[in-house]
C-alpha positions in Angstrom: 0.0 0.0 0.0 2.8 2.3 0.9 4.5 1.7 -2.5 1.2 2.5 -4.3 0.9 5.8 -2.4 4.5 6.6 -3.2 3.9 5.9 -6.9 0.8 8.0 -7.0 2.5 10.9 -5.2 5.5 10.8 -7.6 3.2 10.8 -10.6 1.2 13.7 -9.2 4.4 15.7 -8.5 5.6 15.0 -12.1 2.2 16.0 -13.6 2.2 19.3 -11.7 5.8 20.0 -12.8 4.8 19.4 -16.4 1.9 21.9 -16.1 4.1 24.5 -14.5 6.8 23.9 -17.1 4.4 24.2 -20.0 2.8 27.4 -18.6 6.1 29.1 -17.8 7.1 31.6 -20.4 10.3 31.2 -22.4 13.4 32.5 -20.7 16.7 31.6 -19.2 15.1 30.2 -16.1 13.2 27.6 -18.1 15.0 24.3 -18.3 15.2 22.5 -21.7 13.0 19.7 -22.9 15.6 16.9 -22.4 16.4 18.2 -18.9 12.7 18.1 -18.1 12.5 14.5 -19.4 15.5 13.6 -17.2 13.9 15.2 -14.1 10.6 13.4 -14.8 12.5 10.1 -15.0 14.2 10.8 -11.7 10.9 11.4 -10.0 8.8 8.6 -11.6 11.4 5.9 -11.7 12.9 6.6 -8.3 12.0 3.2 -7.0 13.7 1.4 -9.9 17.2 1.0 -11.3 17.1 3.5 -14.1 19.5 5.2 -16.5 19.0 8.3 -18.7 21.2 9.1 -21.6 21.1 11.8 -24.3 23.4 12.8 -27.1 24.7 16.4 -27.4 22.2 17.4 -30.1 19.2 16.3 -28.0 20.0 18.8 -25.2 19.4 21.6 -27.7 16.1 20.5 -29.2 13.1 22.6 -28.5 9.8 21.6 -30.0 6.8 23.9 -30.6 4.6 24.2 -27.4 1.9 21.8 -28.6 4.4 19.2 -29.7 6.2 19.5 -26.3 2.9 19.0 -24.5 2.2 15.8 -26.5 5.8 14.6 -26.0 5.5 15.1 -22.2 2.1 13.3 -22.0 3.5 10.5 -24.1 6.6 10.2 -21.8 4.6 10.3 -18.6 2.1 7.7 -19.9 4.9 5.4 -21.1 6.7 5.6 -17.7 3.3 5.1 -15.9 2.8 1.9 -17.9 6.3 0.7 -17.0 5.7 1.3 -13.3 2.2 -0.2 -13.2 2.3 -3.1 -15.6 5.8 -4.2 -16.5 7.1 -5.5 -13.2 10.5 -4.2 -14.4 13.5 -3.7 -12.2 15.6 -1.8 -14.7 14.5 1.0 -17.1 16.6 2.8 -19.6 15.6 6.1 -21.3 17.6 7.2 -24.4 17.1 10.5 -26.1 18.9 11.6 -29.3 18.7 14.1 -32.1 19.9 12.9 -35.4 19.0 13.4 -39.0 16.3 16.0 -38.3 14.5 13.7 -35.9 14.1 13.6 -32.1 14.2 10.0 -30.9 13.0 8.7 -27.5 13.6 5.1 -26.6 12.3 3.6 -23.3 13.4 0.1 -22.5 12.6 -2.1 -19.6 13.4 -5.6 -18.4 9.9 -6.4 -17.3 7.4 -9.1 -18.3 6.8 -7.8 -21.8 3.5 -7.7 -23.6 1.8 -10.7 -25.1 1.6 -10.5 -29.0 -2.2 -11.0 -28.9 -2.6 -8.1 -26.4 -0.4 -5.8 -28.6 -2.8 -6.4 -31.5 -5.7 -5.0 -29.5 -6.6 -1.4 -30.4 -6.9 -0.5 -26.7 -3.4 -1.6 -25.9 -1.1 1.5 -25.7 -4.0 3.5 -27.2 -2.9 6.8 -25.4 0.7 6.4 -26.6 -0.5 5.8 -30.2 -2.7 8.9 -30.0 0.1 11.1 -28.8 2.5 9.7 -31.5 -0.1 10.5 -34.2 -0.5 14.1 -32.8 3.3 14.4 -33.0 3.3 13.0 -36.6 5.9 10.6 -35.2 6.8 7.0 -35.9 6.0 4.8 -32.9 7.4 1.2 -32.6 6.8 -1.3 -29.9 9.2 -4.2 -29.5 8.1 -6.6 -26.8 8.3 -10.3 -26.1 6.8 -12.0 -23.0 9.5 -12.4 -20.4 12.0 -10.2 -22.2 10.8 -6.7 -21.5 9.5 -3.9 -23.8 11.2 -1.3 -25.9 9.2 1.8 -27.0 10.7 4.0 -29.7 9.2 7.3 -30.7 10.8 9.3 -33.6 9.5 12.9 -33.9 10.3 14.8 -37.1 11.9 18.2 -36.1 10.7 21.4 -37.6 12.9 22.7 -40.4 15.2 25.5 -39.2 14.8 28.9 -40.8 
């Protein structure tokens, strides 16, 4: 029961931080997108063995506000699913910018997702909706007993 309360409290703190971050005007005091993802990881994955890595280019990526909102909601939902359903002990989050794309990979060593369950429209529905809103490619690689790997590739706006 205490673990459940801790998880709910961590998710609530993370959600409030996302709201404040999204409402805060641009400026030097606002942390970057990748730093925000890292901090969210530290809060939500606190009870697990987790690792966060990002390449140099990723630290400089800033998406439009609406895309940032969808990215954060995708990220929180994905971590929420790991915490609630995967029974994982280890989670790895990788972020990189390459070739005009922002790639987010979330891997866990949990129980995986049965192939029949993955075929159901309701499975990972919220993540699929967010990826569509981002016009992103979303790939799920999962095998029962071998964990799950979620890959989201968001096309970056062309620089002017």
